[in-house]
C-alpha angles and dihedrals in degrees: 000000000000117000130211109229132182109250113266134177092255090063089069100100094045092043093051091049090050092052094045096045093048101037096110092042091052094045089061091066110014133037114282115249092225131230094284090065091064096038092052097033097128093050091045092051091049089052092049092051090050090053089049092050089052091053094244094118141011114216123192139179128203107222132186125224091275093053096255113147111240098173149355123231116183138180108200137177092031110192139136094005096308140092141176117253121218128172143169132185130207113254092243091053097046125109094026100100093254095120092051093048092046095049089051090051091047090052088057092049091047091056101037105032103026099032093231122157102185135036124194127196140171133206134184114252090240092051096091094165095058093042089052092050091049095051093043090054097051102267114140128203113257094204088243113135112214136185117230107192090325095316120116115245145160132247120231135191137194126191112215127215129202092217124113096267121072103163125123115295 
């Protein structure tokens, strides 16, 4: 069973493989990271881990039993009880319900471990998979139209509760 883990330095090789192997798949639905991301991967990861240590972001990877990264689930721009959610799944792990289950789990962590009360997200209009995950996990469209690397998208929000139930609302 895949496990959501907080990003650590030892995830670097598996994370880089995940990004390289799925680059074309990701580019079909989310903005491409560009060549510099891969060239400067180690420095970028070090910077992300510093942001995480400072409490500005919470980065996670979904790993299988062999340690292969199947997905990334990040809470960024943490401030005043809220954060922005971003996620991506490996092509081979897509369409299995893993993203939905992991976002639900991350909503629980956001409320209980990180003391967040609100999560925001955005998805391109043509990114049906991400929009489906967001609505299945209790995010609602804000009506805000956003641009994601020149592509039209929608903003979403989810209020979190610290009660015993964290399922979709």
